[in-house]
C-alpha positions as CSV (number, residue, x, y, z in Angstrom):
1,M,5.8,-31.2,27.8
2,S,3.7,-28.2,28.3
3,L,0.9,-27.2,26.3
4,L,2.7,-24.0,25.1
5,N,5.4,-26.4,23.6
6,M,2.8,-28.8,22.1
7,Y,1.1,-25.9,20.5
8,P,3.7,-23.2,19.5
9,R,2.4,-19.8,18.8
10,P,2.0,-19.2,14.9
11,F,4.5,-17.0,13.2
12,Y,3.5,-13.4,13.3
13,G,4.7,-12.9,9.8
14,W,1.5,-14.4,8.5
15,W,-0.6,-11.7,10.1
16,I,1.9,-9.2,8.3
17,V,0.9,-11.0,5.0
18,L,-2.7,-10.7,5.7
19,S,-2.2,-6.9,6.6
20,A,-0.3,-6.4,3.3
21,M,-3.0,-8.0,1.5
22,L,-5.6,-5.8,3.0
23,V,-3.5,-2.7,2.4
24,T,-3.2,-3.7,-1.4
25,F,-6.9,-4.2,-1.5
26,A,-7.5,-0.8,0.1
27,A,-5.3,0.8,-2.7
28,G,-8.1,0.0,-5.2
29,P,-9.6,3.5,-5.3
30,G,-6.4,4.7,-6.9
31,Q,-6.2,2.2,-9.8
32,S,-7.2,2.6,-13.4
33,F,-9.8,0.0,-13.2
34,M,-11.6,2.1,-10.4
35,F,-11.3,5.4,-12.4
36,T,-13.1,4.0,-15.4
37,V,-16.3,3.5,-13.3
38,F,-16.1,7.2,-12.4
39,I,-15.0,9.0,-15.6
40,D,-18.5,9.2,-17.1
41,P,-20.4,10.5,-14.1
42,I,-17.4,13.0,-13.5
43,I,-17.8,14.2,-17.2
44,E,-21.5,14.6,-16.9
45,D,-21.3,16.6,-13.6
46,T,-18.3,18.9,-14.4
47,G,-18.5,19.2,-18.0
48,Y,-14.8,18.5,-18.6
49,T,-14.0,16.6,-21.8
50,R,-12.8,13.0,-21.8
51,T,-9.5,14.4,-23.2
52,T,-9.0,16.6,-20.4
53,L,-9.7,14.1,-17.6
54,S,-7.4,11.5,-19.5
55,S,-4.7,14.0,-19.7
56,I,-4.9,14.8,-15.9
57,Y,-4.9,11.0,-15.2
58,A,-2.0,10.5,-17.4
59,A,-0.1,13.1,-15.5
60,G,-1.1,11.4,-12.2
61,T,0.4,8.3,-13.4
62,V,3.8,9.9,-14.0
63,V,3.5,11.2,-10.5
64,S,2.9,7.6,-9.5
65,A,6.1,6.4,-10.9
66,A,8.0,9.1,-9.3
67,A,6.3,8.3,-5.9
68,V,7.4,4.8,-6.0
69,M,11.1,5.7,-5.9
70,I,10.6,8.4,-3.3
71,V,8.5,6.3,-1.0
72,S,10.8,3.3,-1.3
73,R,13.7,5.4,0.0
74,L,11.6,6.8,2.8
75,S,10.5,3.3,3.8
76,D,14.1,2.1,3.8
77,R,14.7,4.9,6.3
78,F,11.7,5.3,8.5
79,G,10.1,1.8,8.1
80,P,6.9,0.8,6.2
81,R,4.7,1.0,9.3
82,L,5.2,4.7,9.7
83,M,4.8,5.3,6.0
84,L,1.7,3.4,5.7
85,I,0.2,5.4,8.5
86,I,1.2,8.6,6.7
87,M,0.4,7.3,3.3
88,G,-2.9,5.8,4.3
89,S,-4.0,9.0,5.9
90,I,-3.2,11.2,2.9
91,F,-4.7,8.5,0.5
92,G,-8.0,8.6,2.3
93,L,-7.8,12.4,2.4
94,A,-7.2,12.4,-1.5
95,C,-10.4,10.5,-2.0
96,I,-12.4,12.9,0.2
97,A,-10.6,15.9,-1.6
98,L,-11.5,14.5,-5.0
99,S,-15.2,14.3,-3.8
100,A,-15.1,18.0,-3.0
101,A,-13.0,19.2,-6.0
102,T,-14.7,21.9,-8.0
103,G,-11.8,23.3,-10.2
104,I,-9.5,21.7,-12.7
105,L,-6.5,22.4,-10.5
106,A,-8.0,20.8,-7.4
107,M,-9.1,17.7,-9.3
108,A,-5.6,17.4,-10.9
109,V,-3.9,17.5,-7.4
110,A,-6.5,15.0,-6.0
111,L,-6.0,12.6,-9.0
112,A,-2.3,12.8,-8.7
113,L,-2.3,12.0,-5.0
114,L,-4.6,9.0,-5.7
115,R,-2.5,7.6,-8.5
116,G,0.9,8.4,-6.6
117,L,-0.3,6.7,-3.3
118,G,-2.9,4.0,-4.7
119,Q,-0.7,2.8,-7.5
120,G,2.7,3.3,-6.1
121,A,3.2,3.9,-2.4
122,M,0.6,1.7,-0.7
123,P,1.5,-1.6,-2.6
124,V,5.2,-0.8,-2.5
125,N,5.0,-0.8,1.3
126,G,3.2,-4.0,1.5
127,S,5.8,-5.7,-0.7
128,L,8.6,-4.3,1.5
129,L,6.9,-5.5,4.7
130,V,6.6,-9.1,3.3
131,S,10.2,-9.2,2.0
132,Q,11.4,-8.2,5.4
133,W,9.4,-11.0,7.1
134,F,10.1,-13.9,4.8
135,I,13.2,-15.2,3.1
136,V,12.6,-19.0,2.4
137,R,8.9,-18.6,2.2
138,R,9.0,-15.2,0.3
139,G,7.5,-16.5,-2.8
140,R,4.5,-17.9,-1.1
141,A,3.9,-14.8,1.1
142,M,4.1,-12.6,-1.8
143,A,1.6,-14.6,-3.7
144,I,-0.8,-14.6,-0.9
145,M,-0.4,-10.8,-0.6
146,G,-1.2,-10.4,-4.2
147,L,-4.7,-11.8,-3.8
148,G,-5.4,-8.4,-2.3
149,G,-5.0,-7.0,-5.8
150,A,-7.0,-9.7,-7.4
151,I,-9.9,-9.1,-5.0
152,T,-9.9,-5.5,-5.4
153,I,-10.1,-5.9,-9.1
154,A,-13.0,-8.0,-8.6
155,V,-14.8,-6.1,-5.9
156,M,-14.0,-2.4,-6.3
157,P,-15.5,-1.5,-9.7
158,N,-18.8,-3.1,-8.5
159,L,-18.6,-1.4,-5.1
160,G,-17.8,2.1,-7.0
161,Q,-20.8,1.6,-9.3
162,F,-23.0,0.8,-6.2
163,L,-21.8,3.9,-4.5
164,I,-22.2,6.1,-7.4
165,E,-25.9,5.0,-7.7
166,L,-26.4,5.4,-4.1
167,F,-24.6,8.7,-3.3
168,S,-23.3,10.1,-6.7
169,W,-19.8,10.0,-7.7
170,R,-18.7,12.7,-5.2
171,G,-20.3,10.8,-2.3
172,A,-18.8,7.5,-3.7
173,Y,-15.3,9.0,-3.4
174,F,-16.1,10.4,0.2
175,V,-17.2,6.9,1.3
176,L,-14.1,5.2,-0.3
177,G,-11.9,7.6,1.7
178,L,-13.5,6.7,5.0
179,M,-13.0,3.0,3.8
180,V,-9.4,3.6,3.2
181,W,-8.8,5.0,6.7
182,A,-11.0,2.3,8.3
183,I,-8.9,-0.5,6.7
184,V,-5.4,0.9,6.6
185,L,-4.9,3.0,9.7
186,P,-6.0,0.4,12.3
187,I,-3.9,-2.3,10.7
188,A,-0.8,0.0,10.5
189,I,-1.0,1.1,14.0
190,L,-2.2,-2.0,15.7
191,V,-0.9,-5.1,13.7
192,I,2.1,-4.2,11.4
193,R,5.7,-4.4,12.8
194,D,8.5,-3.3,10.3
195,K,10.5,-6.5,10.8
196,P,10.5,-9.8,12.8
197,E,13.2,-8.7,15.0
198,D,11.0,-6.0,16.5
199,I,9.1,-8.7,18.4
200,G,11.9,-11.1,19.0
201,E,11.4,-13.4,15.9
202,L,13.5,-14.2,12.8
203,P,12.2,-14.2,9.1
204,D,10.0,-17.1,8.3
205,G,9.7,-18.0,12.0
206,A,13.1,-19.9,11.8
207,D,15.3,-20.5,14.8
208,S,18.3,-18.9,12.8
209,L,18.9,-17.1,9.5
210,P,19.8,-19.1,6.8
211,D,23.5,-19.2,5.7
212,D,23.4,-17.1,2.5
213,E,21.4,-14.4,4.5
214,I,24.2,-14.3,7.1
215,R,26.8,-14.0,4.5
216,R,24.8,-11.0,3.0
217,I,24.6,-9.3,6.2
218,Q,28.3,-9.9,6.9
219,R,29.2,-8.5,3.5
220,A,26.9,-5.4,4.1
221,A,28.6,-4.8,7.6
222,S,32.0,-5.1,6.0
223,G,31.2,-2.6,3.4
224,E,29.8,-0.1,6.0
225,K,32.9,-0.5,7.9
226,R,35.2,0.2,4.9
227,K,33.0,3.3,4.3
228,V,33.7,4.4,7.8
229,L,37.4,3.9,7.5
230,T,38.0,5.5,4.3
231,S,35.8,8.7,5.2
């Protein structure tokens, strides 16, 4: 028996889980727990009322809900890897844009992008990736991915406060934008693959698909065939 057979290559899907966990962590600058750290410095700097900022933020939350539906459909069509490259680029840019925003409209657009991408698009693509790479162990994989959310809740507010004290709130968001790019883009470009079949593997690293998954694929194929015949 060769050494290769004695020590088989680990299933690549666990690298996908780690990547999805880091993507979830990097979505922190768009979450509510992060904005609460910034709201008082923003009010002090801009003179906007708390009601004004809260209203803008609430509108951004509505955008986030719409973004989930749109991005999910785009991810189904183009794959989560490409979407994470695009969304990660825009998300980092939104952080930098917020750091430079001088008017209420510019701030509203930047906050809407932060909410739409950080709250919606980034975590959704991470979940979609994990669900494509795992079937039998999907629950375990999703739980590990979810650690990214727990870690970002624990780390990001303290990091945000530290950056505000060091650079002001504008400088803090600029640094956070660079951080998003540094985490998400290399992972999406170099590590992430949309599905195990792209590298010659199957979900869970199995030798064959589970019977219920085979039946599901067959039903889907039959449905597509009927659509073609009746169109």
